[in-house]
C-alpha positions as CSV (number, residue, x, y, z in Angstrom):
1,M,18.6,25.9,-16.2
2,I,22.1,24.3,-16.4
3,R,20.6,20.8,-16.2
4,E,18.1,21.6,-19.0
5,K,20.9,22.9,-21.2
6,T,23.1,19.9,-20.5
7,I,20.2,17.5,-21.4
8,S,19.5,19.4,-24.6
9,K,23.1,19.3,-25.5
10,W,23.3,15.5,-25.1
11,R,20.0,15.1,-27.1
12,R,21.5,17.0,-30.0
13,I,24.7,15.0,-29.8
14,L,22.8,11.7,-29.7
15,R,20.7,12.7,-32.7
16,G,23.7,13.5,-34.8
17,R,24.1,11.3,-37.8
18,N,27.9,11.1,-37.6
19,I,28.1,9.4,-34.2
20,S,29.5,5.9,-34.3
21,R,27.8,2.9,-32.7
22,G,30.8,2.5,-30.3
23,A,30.7,6.1,-29.2
24,F,26.9,5.8,-28.8
25,L,27.2,2.9,-26.5
26,T,29.9,4.7,-24.5
27,V,27.6,7.6,-24.0
28,A,24.8,5.2,-23.0
29,L,27.0,3.8,-20.2
30,L,28.3,7.2,-18.9
31,I,25.2,9.5,-19.0
32,P,23.6,9.8,-15.6
33,L,20.0,8.7,-16.3
34,A,18.2,11.2,-14.2
35,A,14.8,9.6,-14.9
36,R,16.0,6.5,-13.0
37,G,18.2,8.0,-10.3
38,D,17.4,9.5,-7.0
39,G,20.3,11.9,-6.7
40,K,22.2,9.6,-4.3
41,G,24.4,7.6,-6.6
42,N,23.2,4.8,-8.7
43,A,20.2,3.6,-6.7
44,P,17.2,4.1,-9.1
45,A,13.8,5.1,-7.9
46,A,10.6,3.1,-8.7
47,R,6.9,3.2,-7.9
48,I,4.4,0.8,-6.5
49,T,2.3,-0.4,-9.4
50,F,-0.1,-3.0,-7.8
51,I,-1.1,-4.0,-4.2
52,T,-2.7,-7.2,-3.0
53,E,-3.6,-8.1,0.6
54,S,-0.1,-9.4,1.2
55,V,2.2,-8.5,-1.7
56,V,3.4,-5.2,-3.1
57,Y,4.5,-5.0,-6.7
58,I,7.0,-2.4,-8.0
59,D,8.4,-1.5,-11.5
60,L,12.0,-2.3,-10.7
61,G,13.6,-5.7,-11.4
62,Y,16.6,-7.8,-12.2
63,D,17.6,-5.6,-15.2
64,D,17.9,-2.7,-12.8
65,G,20.3,-4.6,-10.5
66,L,17.8,-5.5,-7.9
67,A,18.3,-8.8,-5.9
68,E,16.0,-10.9,-3.8
69,G,16.1,-10.0,-0.2
70,A,17.0,-6.3,-1.0
71,L,15.4,-3.7,1.3
72,L,13.6,-0.7,-0.2
73,D,12.1,2.5,1.4
74,V,8.6,3.6,0.5
75,L,8.4,7.4,0.3
76,R,5.3,9.6,0.3
77,D,5.7,13.4,0.2
78,G,9.4,12.9,0.9
79,A,8.9,10.9,4.1
80,M,9.3,7.1,4.5
81,V,6.1,5.3,5.3
82,A,7.2,1.6,5.0
83,E,10.0,-0.8,4.2
84,L,9.7,-3.4,1.5
85,T,11.6,-6.7,1.1
86,V,12.0,-8.2,-2.3
87,I,10.8,-11.8,-2.5
88,Y,10.5,-12.5,-6.2
89,L,12.0,-10.9,-9.3
90,S,11.4,-10.6,-13.0
91,S,13.5,-8.6,-15.5
92,T,11.6,-5.3,-14.9
93,K,9.3,-6.0,-11.9
94,A,9.5,-7.3,-8.4
95,S,7.1,-8.5,-5.7
96,C,7.7,-7.5,-2.1
97,T,6.5,-7.9,1.4
98,S,5.8,-4.7,3.5
99,S,6.6,-3.7,7.0
100,V,3.2,-2.2,7.4
101,P,-0.2,-3.5,6.3
102,A,-0.5,-3.3,2.5
103,H,-3.7,-1.3,2.7
104,E,-1.7,1.6,4.2
105,L,0.3,1.9,1.0
106,V,-0.9,3.6,-2.2
107,E,-0.2,2.7,-5.9
108,G,2.2,5.4,-7.1
109,D,4.2,5.7,-3.9
110,V,7.9,6.2,-4.6
111,V,10.2,3.3,-3.8
112,I,14.0,3.7,-3.4
113,P,16.5,0.9,-2.8
114,R,18.2,1.3,0.6
115,D,21.6,0.3,-0.7
116,P,23.2,1.4,-4.0
117,I,22.6,-1.1,-6.9
118,A,24.3,-1.5,-10.2
119,P,21.8,-1.6,-13.1
120,R,22.6,-3.6,-16.3
121,P,23.7,-1.5,-19.2
122,A,20.8,0.3,-20.9
123,V,20.0,-0.6,-24.4
124,V,20.9,1.9,-27.1
125,E,17.3,2.6,-28.1
126,D,16.4,3.5,-24.6
127,V,19.0,6.2,-23.9
128,E,17.3,9.1,-25.7
129,K,13.9,8.2,-24.3
130,R,15.3,8.4,-20.7
131,I,17.0,11.7,-21.4
132,D,13.7,13.1,-22.8
133,E,11.9,11.8,-19.6
134,A,14.5,13.5,-17.4
135,A,13.8,16.8,-19.3
136,G,10.0,16.4,-18.9
137,V,9.4,15.6,-22.5
138,R,6.3,13.6,-23.2
139,A,7.1,10.2,-24.7
140,S,5.7,9.5,-28.2
141,G,5.5,5.8,-27.8
142,G,3.1,3.6,-25.7
143,S,-0.6,3.7,-25.4
144,F,-2.8,6.8,-25.8
145,F,-3.1,7.1,-22.0
146,R,0.6,6.8,-21.3
147,R,1.5,9.3,-24.1
148,N,-0.8,11.8,-22.3
149,G,0.6,11.1,-18.8
150,I,-2.3,8.9,-17.6
151,R,-1.6,5.6,-15.8
152,G,-3.9,3.1,-14.3
153,R,-5.5,-0.3,-14.6
154,V,-8.8,-2.0,-15.2
155,G,-9.5,-5.1,-13.2
156,F,-12.2,-7.8,-13.8
157,R,-12.6,-10.0,-10.7
158,Y,-14.7,-12.9,-9.7
159,S,-15.0,-14.5,-6.2
160,A,-17.3,-17.2,-4.9
161,V,-17.8,-19.1,-1.6
162,N,-19.4,-22.5,-1.3
163,N,-20.4,-23.4,2.2
164,L,-20.5,-27.1,2.7
165,T,-22.2,-27.2,6.1
166,G,-25.6,-26.1,4.8
167,T,-25.9,-23.7,7.7
168,S,-24.7,-20.6,5.9
169,E,-25.3,-18.9,2.6
170,D,-23.3,-19.3,-0.6
171,Y,-22.5,-16.4,-2.8
172,A,-20.8,-15.4,-6.1
173,Q,-19.5,-11.9,-6.9
174,P,-18.3,-10.6,-10.2
175,S,-16.6,-7.2,-9.9
176,L,-15.1,-4.4,-12.0
177,D,-12.4,-2.0,-10.7
178,V,-11.0,1.0,-12.5
179,K,-8.1,3.1,-11.3
180,A,-6.4,6.0,-13.1
181,K,-4.1,8.8,-12.1
182,A,-2.3,11.6,-13.8
183,A,-0.4,14.7,-12.6
184,R,-0.4,16.7,-15.9
185,I,-2.6,15.4,-18.6
186,A,-1.0,15.9,-22.0
187,G,1.4,18.4,-20.5
188,S,-1.4,20.6,-19.2
189,S,-2.0,22.0,-15.6
190,W,-4.8,19.4,-15.0
191,G,-4.6,16.1,-13.3
192,I,-7.0,13.3,-12.3
193,D,-7.3,10.7,-9.6
194,L,-9.9,7.9,-10.0
195,D,-10.6,4.7,-8.0
196,M,-14.0,3.1,-8.7
197,R,-15.1,-0.4,-7.8
198,S,-18.4,-2.0,-8.8
199,R,-19.7,-5.4,-7.8
200,R,-22.8,-7.6,-8.1
201,T,-23.5,-10.2,-5.5
202,Y,-25.6,-13.3,-6.0
203,R,-26.6,-15.0,-2.8
204,Q,-28.1,-18.4,-2.1
205,K,-29.7,-18.4,1.3
206,T,-30.6,-21.5,3.4
207,D,-34.3,-20.6,3.1
208,G,-34.1,-21.0,-0.6
209,T,-34.2,-17.4,-1.6
210,N,-31.7,-15.9,-4.0
211,P,-31.3,-12.2,-3.4
212,V,-29.1,-10.1,-5.8
213,D,-27.3,-6.9,-4.6
214,S,-25.5,-4.5,-6.9
215,R,-23.2,-1.8,-5.5
216,T,-20.8,0.7,-7.0
217,R,-18.5,2.6,-4.8
218,V,-16.3,5.5,-5.8
219,Y,-13.3,5.9,-3.4
220,R,-11.6,8.6,-5.4
221,L,-12.8,10.9,-8.2
222,A,-11.0,14.2,-8.2
223,A,-9.5,16.7,-10.5
224,S,-6.5,18.8,-9.6
225,W,-5.0,22.0,-11.1
226,Q,-1.4,23.2,-10.7
227,R,0.2,25.6,-13.1
228,R,3.7,24.5,-14.1
229,G,6.3,26.1,-11.9
230,S,3.7,27.2,-9.3
231,A,3.6,25.8,-5.7
232,W,-0.2,26.3,-5.5
233,R,-2.4,23.2,-6.0
234,V,-6.2,22.9,-5.9
235,T,-8.0,19.6,-5.9
236,A,-11.8,19.1,-6.1
237,G,-13.9,16.0,-5.8
238,R,-13.8,12.8,-3.7
239,Q,-10.3,12.4,-2.5
240,V,-7.9,11.1,0.1
241,S,-5.1,13.5,0.9
242,S,-1.8,12.3,2.3
243,S,-1.6,15.5,4.3
244,L,-5.1,14.8,5.7
245,S,-4.9,11.1,6.5
246,A,-6.7,11.8,9.7
247,V,-9.7,13.0,7.8
248,S,-9.9,10.0,5.5
249,V,-12.3,10.1,2.5
250,F,-14.2,13.3,1.9
251,D,-16.0,15.2,-0.9
252,G,-14.8,18.7,-1.3
253,V,-12.0,21.1,-2.2
254,V,-8.4,21.3,-1.0
255,A,-6.1,24.2,-1.7
256,E,-2.5,24.0,-0.6
257,H,0.8,25.7,-1.2
258,A,3.6,23.2,-1.4
259,G,6.8,25.2,-0.6
260,R,10.3,23.9,-0.1
261,R,9.7,23.4,3.6
262,W,6.2,24.5,4.4
263,T,2.9,23.3,3.0
264,P,-0.1,25.2,4.4
265,G,-3.6,24.3,3.2
266,V,-7.3,24.6,3.8
267,F,-10.2,22.3,2.9
268,A,-14.0,22.1,3.1
269,G,-16.5,19.5,2.0
270,T,-18.8,16.7,3.2
271,Q,-18.5,13.2,4.4
272,P,-19.8,10.4,2.1
273,D,-22.6,8.1,3.4
274,Y,-20.9,5.6,5.6
275,D,-22.9,2.6,4.3
276,S,-23.4,3.3,0.6
277,Y,-20.5,5.6,0.0
278,G,-22.7,7.9,-1.9
279,L,-22.8,11.7,-1.8
280,S,-24.3,13.0,1.4
281,G,-24.7,16.5,2.9
282,D,-25.5,15.3,6.4
283,V,-22.0,16.0,7.7
284,I,-20.2,19.1,6.7
285,E,-16.4,19.1,7.3
286,F,-13.8,21.8,7.1
287,G,-10.3,22.5,8.5
288,V,-6.8,24.0,8.1
289,Y,-3.4,22.4,8.3
290,A,0.3,23.0,7.8
291,G,3.1,20.7,7.0
292,W,6.8,21.1,7.5
293,K,9.6,18.9,6.1
294,L,13.3,18.9,6.5
295,P,15.2,19.0,3.2
296,T,16.8,15.5,2.6
297,R,20.3,15.4,3.8
298,N,22.4,12.2,4.1
299,R,19.2,10.2,3.4
300,R,17.6,11.6,6.5
301,R,13.9,12.6,6.1
302,W,11.6,14.3,8.6
303,S,8.2,15.8,8.2
304,I,5.4,17.1,10.5
305,T,1.8,17.9,9.7
306,A,-0.6,19.5,12.1
307,G,-4.1,20.8,11.7
308,A,-7.6,21.5,13.1
309,V,-10.8,19.9,11.8
310,G,-14.4,20.6,12.6
311,S,-17.6,19.0,11.4
312,R,-21.3,19.8,11.7
313,H,-24.4,17.5,11.5
314,G,-27.7,19.2,11.2
315,G,-26.2,22.5,12.2
316,E,-24.9,21.1,15.5
317,I,-21.3,20.1,16.5
318,N,-20.5,16.6,15.2
319,R,-16.8,16.5,16.1
320,E,-13.9,19.0,16.5
321,Y,-10.4,17.8,16.9
322,F,-6.7,18.6,16.3
323,F,-4.3,16.2,14.6
324,L,-0.6,15.7,14.4
325,Q,1.3,13.4,12.0
326,S,5.1,13.1,12.2
327,R,7.5,10.9,10.1
328,F,11.2,10.5,10.4
329,S,13.6,8.1,8.7
330,N,17.2,7.5,8.0
331,P,19.1,4.4,6.7
332,K,18.8,2.8,10.1
333,S,15.6,4.0,11.7
334,A,12.0,4.9,10.8
335,L,9.3,6.5,13.0
336,Y,5.7,7.4,12.3
337,V,3.3,8.9,14.9
338,S,-0.3,10.0,14.4
339,Q,-2.4,11.6,17.2
340,Q,-5.8,13.1,17.3
341,V,-7.1,15.3,20.2
342,D,-10.8,15.8,20.5
343,L,-12.2,19.2,21.6
344,N,-15.4,18.5,23.4
345,R,-17.9,21.3,23.4
346,G,-21.6,21.7,23.5
347,W,-23.5,18.5,24.0
348,K,-20.3,16.5,24.5
349,R,-19.3,18.7,27.4
350,D,-22.8,18.5,28.8
351,A,-22.6,14.7,28.6
352,G,-19.6,14.7,31.0
353,E,-16.7,14.5,28.5
354,K,-13.4,16.2,29.4
355,P,-12.6,19.4,27.5
356,L,-9.8,17.6,25.7
357,S,-9.4,13.8,25.1
358,L,-6.8,11.8,23.2
359,T,-8.3,9.7,20.4
360,D,-7.0,7.6,17.5
361,T,-3.4,7.1,18.4
362,Y,-1.0,5.3,16.1
363,G,2.7,4.9,16.4
364,Y,5.4,2.8,14.7
365,A,9.1,2.8,15.3
366,R,11.9,0.6,13.8
367,H,15.6,0.7,14.3
368,R,18.5,-1.4,13.0
369,V,20.5,-2.0,16.1
370,F,23.2,-4.0,14.3
371,E,23.8,-4.8,10.7
372,T,21.6,-8.0,11.0
373,V,19.3,-7.1,13.9
374,T,16.3,-4.8,13.7
375,V,13.8,-4.0,16.5
376,E,10.4,-2.5,16.2
377,L,7.7,-1.1,18.5
378,G,4.1,-0.1,17.7
379,Y,0.8,1.0,19.2
380,D,-2.6,1.3,17.6
381,N,-5.9,2.4,19.2
382,R,-7.6,3.9,16.2
383,R,-11.4,3.3,16.4
384,N,-12.4,3.0,12.8
385,I,-10.3,2.0,9.7
386,R,-11.8,1.2,6.4
387,L,-10.2,-2.1,5.1
388,Y,-10.7,-3.3,1.6
389,R,-9.4,-6.8,0.9
390,Y,-9.8,-8.6,-2.3
391,A,-9.7,-11.9,-0.4
392,I,-9.8,-12.8,3.3
393,T,-7.7,-15.6,4.7
394,P,-7.7,-17.0,8.2
395,E,-4.5,-15.1,8.8
396,T,-5.7,-11.7,7.7
397,E,-9.0,-12.3,9.5
398,F,-7.1,-13.0,12.8
399,D,-4.8,-10.0,12.4
400,D,-7.7,-7.6,11.5
401,S,-9.8,-8.8,14.4
402,Y,-7.1,-7.9,16.9
403,R,-5.6,-4.9,15.2
404,Q,-5.7,-2.6,18.2
405,G,-3.1,-2.8,21.0
406,I,0.7,-2.6,21.5
407,W,3.4,-4.7,19.9
408,A,7.1,-5.1,20.0
409,G,9.4,-7.3,17.9
410,V,12.9,-8.2,16.8
411,E,14.2,-9.5,13.5
412,K,17.5,-11.3,12.9
413,K,19.0,-11.8,9.5
414,F,21.2,-14.8,9.6
415,S,22.2,-14.7,5.9
416,R,21.0,-13.3,2.7
417,A,18.6,-16.2,2.3
418,F,17.3,-16.7,5.9
419,R,15.8,-14.4,8.5
420,T,13.6,-14.9,11.5
421,S,11.5,-12.6,13.7
422,L,9.7,-12.7,17.0
423,R,6.8,-10.3,17.8
424,G,4.8,-10.0,21.0
425,R,1.4,-8.2,21.1
426,S,-1.1,-7.1,23.8
427,R,-4.4,-6.7,22.0
428,T,-7.9,-5.4,22.6
429,G,-9.9,-7.7,24.8
430,G,-7.0,-8.7,27.0
431,I,-5.6,-11.0,24.3
432,R,-1.8,-11.5,24.4
433,S,0.0,-13.2,21.6
434,A,3.5,-14.1,20.4
435,T,4.4,-14.8,16.8
436,L,7.5,-16.5,15.4
437,S,8.1,-16.0,11.7
438,N,10.8,-17.4,9.4
439,S,11.7,-16.7,5.8
440,L,14.0,-18.8,3.7
441,S,14.7,-18.2,0.0
442,W,17.0,-19.4,-2.8
443,R,17.6,-17.2,-5.8
444,R,18.8,-20.0,-8.1
445,G,16.6,-22.3,-10.1
446,F,13.0,-21.6,-9.5
447,N,13.5,-18.9,-6.8
448,L,12.1,-21.1,-4.1
449,R,10.8,-19.3,-1.0
450,I,9.4,-20.7,2.2
451,R,7.7,-18.7,5.0
452,T,6.4,-20.1,8.3
453,R,4.3,-18.5,11.0
454,S,3.5,-19.7,14.5
455,T,1.2,-17.6,16.7
456,L,0.2,-18.4,20.3
457,Y,-2.5,-16.3,22.0
458,E,-4.5,-16.3,25.2
459,N,-6.8,-14.3,27.4
460,E,-8.5,-15.1,30.7
461,S,-10.7,-17.7,29.2
462,T,-9.3,-18.7,25.9
463,T,-6.0,-20.2,24.6
464,G,-5.3,-20.7,20.9
465,R,-2.7,-21.2,18.2
466,L,-2.3,-20.3,14.5
467,N,0.3,-22.1,12.4
468,S,0.9,-21.7,8.7
469,V,3.6,-22.5,6.2
470,T,3.8,-21.1,2.6
471,A,6.0,-22.3,-0.2
472,G,6.4,-20.4,-3.4
473,I,8.4,-20.8,-6.7
474,S,8.7,-18.9,-9.9
475,L,7.8,-20.7,-13.1
476,G,8.4,-18.4,-16.1
477,P,5.5,-16.0,-16.3
478,I,4.0,-17.5,-13.1
479,N,5.6,-15.3,-10.5
480,P,4.9,-16.4,-7.8
481,L,3.1,-19.7,-7.4
482,E,2.4,-20.2,-3.7
483,I,0.9,-23.0,-1.6
484,T,-0.2,-22.4,1.9
485,Q,-1.2,-24.9,4.6
486,G,-2.5,-23.7,8.0
487,V,-4.4,-24.6,11.2
488,R,-6.1,-22.5,13.9
489,S,-7.4,-24.0,17.1
490,E,-9.0,-22.5,20.2
491,H,-9.8,-23.9,23.6
492,H,-12.3,-22.2,25.9
493,A,-11.9,-23.0,29.6
494,T,-15.5,-22.1,30.5
495,D,-17.3,-24.0,27.7
496,S,-15.6,-26.8,25.7
497,R,-18.5,-26.6,23.2
498,L,-17.0,-23.4,21.9
499,D,-13.7,-25.0,21.0
500,T,-12.7,-24.8,17.4
501,N,-10.2,-26.4,15.1
502,V,-10.0,-25.2,11.5
503,Q,-7.5,-26.3,8.9
504,W,-7.1,-24.6,5.5
505,F,-5.2,-25.2,2.3
506,G,-4.7,-22.5,-0.3
507,V,-3.1,-22.0,-3.7
508,D,-2.2,-18.6,-5.1
509,A,-0.7,-17.8,-8.5
510,S,0.2,-14.5,-10.3
511,V,0.6,-14.8,-14.0
512,N,2.1,-12.1,-16.3
513,L,0.2,-12.7,-19.5
514,A,1.8,-9.8,-21.4
515,R,3.4,-6.5,-20.8
516,S,0.1,-4.9,-19.7
517,W,-1.9,-7.9,-18.7
518,Y,-1.8,-9.6,-15.3
519,L,-3.8,-12.6,-14.0
520,S,-4.4,-13.5,-10.3
521,L,-5.8,-16.8,-9.3
522,S,-6.4,-18.2,-5.8
523,G,-8.4,-21.0,-4.1
524,E,-8.9,-22.0,-0.5
525,S,-10.4,-25.0,1.2
526,S,-11.3,-24.8,5.0
527,R,-12.3,-27.8,7.1
528,G,-13.4,-27.8,10.8
529,A,-16.0,-29.3,13.1
530,T,-18.4,-26.4,12.4
531,E,-16.8,-24.9,9.3
532,R,-16.4,-26.4,5.9
533,S,-16.1,-24.2,2.9
534,E,-14.5,-23.7,-0.5
535,S,-13.6,-20.3,-2.0
536,V,-12.2,-19.2,-5.3
537,Y,-10.9,-15.8,-6.4
538,S,-9.6,-14.7,-9.8
539,G,-8.7,-11.3,-11.2
540,L,-7.7,-10.2,-14.7
541,Y,-6.0,-6.8,-14.8
542,C,-5.0,-4.6,-17.7
543,R,-2.5,-1.7,-17.0
544,F,-2.6,1.3,-19.2
């Protein structure tokens, strides 16, 4: 109430006709802009606006005081889920790399700079708008969607692969993506969450046939209701709940009570068809859960969510399990653990399964030992993960193929411009690998950045290496423009005919066409003894 009265008072003062321009500017510099602050000094909060397979974009830039190399925490439901490192900057936006795979992040996740930053002085015309936003007043400017609290994007994409060996098929694939999200539409109690992707694939097979396949998948289509001032929230439709990440995508209803510390909830629904992603009543799913979080103190965050889930297929037990998710973070450390425990009854018990079995374990820990040295440890034995990549590179293909296993690493920051890291992995299939990565950047001029990667891997019968180097610059609205050169080779001790050596060359460009329009272009050429192909990918996006 005090905050609302204070904001109303400043609004009346700013609207007064007798205020001088000098006094107005003074107020602009002194008012704490709550819409951009996080309550911890002058470090403003931002959100993830766009995600590619390797880059995360946020709505915070040079004008806000952000610098290249800055570290940011990604928060979801008050808990840190990742760390971002700024690699390129524009006046109001930044592109970043992530400490976790980009597909684990979500557009709309909150991003907070780890260290306080000093924003450039706000322009006079923007002061009253920010005060209104802090008070929850709907802005009168912008598009129809933004005026009503709806944000999203429409993307038109085209990808094609030309196989030059004549032993595999070529294809072309135009696509359309639509994403939209709103918490309170036009100030009401209703919200929406939409993620729909449609594509049409034209194939040219080696037998001369040209099949065409059309597919539309809805990943999220849900409506939510939450009365202003109430802790109760009900969501119905196809959804992905952050509290129920162990459940993944489902069609149904979730009701939860988001209190200051406790968030209990229940849900019931069905699983979509695994192949077509269409509605299906074959598997019925239901469960209960409860989350607890520690109020933020001294930038320390801690949350735990536990629950029980059961599913039935044709009236019989499909799967029953308990799950636990825990997140902890402070300025130096971050920890995330997810564990599922299957309860084996009925036909599973009759088949010889133990009453309880540990399944789908994932853990990640990071700690900054010294100011410039950070260590990390992780483990992943999750059986099934849905990955959606707009484009596949030899590097992403290698990392996705050997996702499961345990890894450890250390990163050393030698200066603001140069850092290096070393990570060792023991992966599924007995494959062991070591990866050395380096990053060098200059803020001046064209904001040049160079990244190198060298991976050595082996198992009982195979040894291999993967090396790549990426150089990028900023050229006005082209931010960034990157060129990548890489090579992957394998030697099989048992049969030399299985040896491979593939080299690839790629170009990627991101172009800001206008305030709401964004263009992505990439091309790749691969050459090897048994593999020769050319691929192109382009995407035109409009944010609203």
